[in-house]
C-alpha positions in Angstrom: 4.2 20.9 -62.9 2.7 24.2 -62.2 2.0 25.5 -58.7 -1.0 27.4 -57.6 -0.3 30.9 -56.2 -1.9 30.0 -52.9 0.4 32.2 -50.8 2.5 35.3 -51.2 5.8 33.4 -51.3 4.7 31.5 -54.4 3.3 34.7 -55.9 6.5 36.6 -55.4 8.5 33.8 -56.8 6.3 33.6 -59.9 6.5 37.3 -60.4 10.3 37.2 -60.3 10.6 34.3 -62.7 8.0 35.4 -65.2 10.3 38.2 -66.2 12.9 35.7 -67.4 12.9 34.4 -70.9 13.9 30.8 -71.1 13.0 27.7 -73.1 11.7 24.6 -71.3 10.5 26.5 -68.2 8.9 23.3 -66.9 12.2 21.5 -66.6 14.0 24.3 -64.7 14.7 24.0 -61.0 14.5 26.9 -58.6 18.3 27.1 -58.6 18.2 27.3 -62.5 15.8 30.3 -62.2 18.0 31.8 -59.5 21.0 31.7 -61.8 19.0 33.1 -64.8 17.7 35.9 -62.6 21.1 36.9 -61.4 22.6 36.7 -65.0 19.7 38.9 -66.2 20.8 41.6 -63.7 18.6 41.0 -60.7 20.1 41.6 -57.3 21.9 38.4 -56.4 21.4 38.6 -52.6 17.6 39.3 -52.9 17.2 36.6 -55.6 19.0 34.0 -53.5 17.0 34.8 -50.4 13.7 34.6 -52.2 14.8 31.3 -53.8 15.6 29.8 -50.4 12.3 31.0 -49.0 10.4 29.5 -51.9 12.3 26.2 -51.5 11.6 26.1 -47.8 7.8 26.5 -48.4 7.6 24.4 -51.6 9.7 21.5 -50.6 9.9 21.8 -46.8 6.3 20.8 -46.1 5.5 23.8 -44.1 3.0 26.6 -44.4 4.4 30.1 -44.8 4.1 32.4 -41.8 2.9 36.0 -42.1 6.5 37.0 -41.7 7.5 34.7 -44.6 4.9 36.3 -46.9 5.8 39.8 -45.8 9.5 39.0 -46.5 8.7 37.6 -49.9 6.8 40.7 -50.9 9.6 43.0 -49.7 12.2 41.0 -51.6 10.1 41.1 -54.8 9.7 44.9 -54.4 13.4 45.3 -54.0 14.1 43.1 -57.0 11.6 45.0 -59.1 12.9 48.4 -58.0 16.5 47.6 -59.1 15.9 45.3 -62.1 15.5 47.0 -65.4 16.8 50.4 -64.1 19.5 51.5 -66.5 21.0 48.2 -67.4 23.0 49.7 -70.3 
């Protein structure tokens, strides 16, 4: 099921995963996307941290704090700044 982008953690997660080409997107878990992102060349440490943050908010039944949202945005910016730069 799709999630609404009701907070910056969800938005950052969506932005990261939409860059990935994969069949059956709906059947993938956050950890599946984490592995795909790392295999695609995204920074593993940042991807893992964003995945954990997403899981905490999505499945941990808590609202994201301002710090959570700020961290998610920072992680996404770092991932975007390194992903796709001279992957040859």
